[in-house]
C-alpha positions as CSV (number, residue, x, y, z in Angstrom):
1,M,46.0,81.4,104.2
2,Q,48.5,83.2,101.5
3,S,46.9,86.5,102.3
4,V,47.9,86.6,106.2
5,K,51.4,85.3,105.4
6,R,51.8,88.2,103.1
7,L,50.2,90.4,106.1
8,F,52.5,88.9,108.6
9,P,55.5,90.9,107.7
10,V,53.4,94.2,107.0
11,I,52.3,94.1,110.4
12,F,55.7,92.7,112.5
13,F,57.5,96.3,110.5
14,G,54.6,98.4,111.4
15,M,54.5,97.4,115.2
16,A,58.8,97.7,115.5
17,I,58.1,100.9,114.4
18,L,55.9,101.6,116.8
19,C,57.7,100.1,119.0
20,S,60.3,102.2,118.6
21,K,58.6,106.0,118.4
22,L,57.0,104.5,121.9
23,W,60.2,103.9,123.5
24,F,61.6,107.6,122.4
25,Y,59.0,109.3,123.4
26,F,58.6,107.9,127.0
27,N,62.5,107.3,127.4
28,Y,63.5,110.8,125.6
29,Q,65.5,113.4,128.5
30,R,65.9,116.3,127.6
31,T,69.2,117.7,129.8
32,N,70.0,121.3,130.6
33,N,73.7,121.0,128.8
34,P,73.6,120.1,125.1
35,L,76.0,118.4,123.6
36,F,78.4,121.3,122.0
37,L,80.9,119.9,119.6
38,K,83.9,122.0,119.1
39,V,86.7,121.5,116.6
40,N,90.5,120.9,117.6
41,L,93.5,121.7,115.0
42,E,95.6,120.1,117.6
43,M,96.3,116.5,116.6
44,P,99.6,114.5,117.9
45,S,102.0,113.5,115.1
46,F,99.5,115.5,112.8
47,E,100.2,119.6,111.6
48,Y,97.4,121.8,110.6
49,R,97.9,124.1,107.0
50,S,95.3,126.6,106.6
51,L,93.7,126.5,103.2
52,A,92.3,129.8,102.2
53,L,88.4,130.1,100.7
54,R,86.7,132.4,98.8
55,S,84.4,134.7,100.3
56,S,81.9,134.2,98.0
57,V,81.8,130.2,100.2
58,A,81.3,132.3,103.4
59,E,79.0,134.4,101.6
60,A,77.3,131.2,100.2
61,L,76.6,129.4,103.8
62,G,75.8,132.3,105.1
63,T,78.1,131.7,108.2
64,S,82.0,133.6,108.3
65,N,82.9,130.3,111.1
66,L,84.7,128.1,108.9
67,L,87.7,126.3,108.8
68,N,89.3,124.6,105.5
69,G,92.5,122.9,105.7
70,N,95.0,119.5,105.9
71,F,96.2,117.9,108.7
72,V,99.5,116.6,107.3
73,G,101.2,113.8,109.2
74,Q,105.1,113.4,110.1
75,N,104.6,109.9,107.1
76,S,103.0,112.7,104.9
77,N,99.8,111.4,105.3
78,K,97.1,113.5,105.0
79,V,93.8,113.9,106.2
80,S,91.3,116.9,104.4
81,M,88.9,119.2,106.6
82,F,86.2,121.5,105.8
83,S,84.2,122.7,109.1
84,A,81.0,125.6,109.4
85,E,79.3,127.0,112.2
86,W,75.6,128.3,112.5
87,A,74.1,130.4,115.8
88,E,71.0,129.6,115.9
89,G,68.6,131.1,118.1
90,E,68.1,130.6,122.0
91,G,72.0,129.4,122.3
92,G,71.2,126.2,119.8
93,H,74.1,125.7,117.2
94,S,74.4,123.9,114.4
95,F,77.4,122.2,113.3
96,F,79.1,120.8,110.3
97,T,82.4,119.4,109.6
98,L,83.7,116.9,106.7
99,L,86.8,114.5,107.0
100,R,88.3,113.1,104.1
101,Y,91.8,110.8,104.2
102,V,93.6,111.6,101.7
103,G,96.9,108.8,101.9
């Protein structure tokens, strides 16, 4: 009886994983219009100030599509932003953006 009680959580967890995988397998639909994100440098009540990056950063990341800077608000709040974009084969894109509230 103890062994059955110990196996129940393992079986339950395994069934949950299997069901979620099956749900995504049968319900996933490819679209002809993939989601594409774009950086917007215009925000109400904020001014974007670009910060230069060394050329070695672009070389290390393998792209020249880099944005780095701060959004400075009217009340001196600041949000730092770094963004990089890589073009992939067959029209695909990889996109990375990091935002950090400085205060």
